[in-house]
C-alpha positions in Angstrom: 121.5 123.5 -2.1 118.1 121.9 -2.6 115.3 124.5 -2.0 112.5 122.4 -3.5 113.4 119.2 -1.6 113.8 117.2 -4.8 114.8 113.5 -4.6 116.3 113.2 -8.1 118.5 115.3 -10.3 116.6 117.4 -12.9 119.3 116.8 -15.5 120.4 113.2 -15.2 117.5 111.7 -13.0 120.0 110.1 -10.5 119.0 110.1 -6.8 120.4 113.1 -4.9 122.4 112.5 -1.7 120.6 113.0 1.5 121.5 116.1 3.6 123.5 115.3 6.7 121.5 115.6 10.0 121.7 119.0 11.5 123.5 119.4 14.9 121.4 120.3 17.8 121.5 124.0 18.9 123.5 124.8 21.9 121.6 125.7 25.0 121.8 129.5 25.6 120.2 131.9 28.0 120.3 135.7 27.4 122.6 135.2 24.4 125.3 133.5 26.4 126.0 129.8 26.9 124.9 128.3 30.2 128.5 127.6 31.3 129.3 131.4 30.9 126.4 132.3 33.3 127.8 129.7 35.8 131.2 131.2 35.5 129.9 134.8 36.0 127.9 133.7 39.1 131.1 132.0 40.6 133.1 135.1 39.8 130.5 137.3 41.6 130.5 135.0 44.6 134.3 134.9 44.9 134.5 138.7 44.6 131.8 139.2 47.3 133.4 136.7 49.7 136.8 138.2 49.0 135.7 141.7 49.9 134.1 140.3 53.1 137.4 138.7 54.1 139.3 141.9 53.5 137.0 144.1 55.5 136.2 141.5 58.2 132.9 139.7 58.7 130.0 141.8 59.8 129.4 141.8 63.6 133.0 140.9 64.5 
């Protein structure tokens, strides 16, 4: 924990280790990951096409 971004230790004057680079944030949309939206869209399409196959295509 280094709130003041100090480079040396206040007690012994030795250089402090550098913080590890932060990981990039995951891409989200509406609070969900993008892959979850793709999965929901595919589920919606499968359900709609499945219901069309059970009832018969319109106009047939």
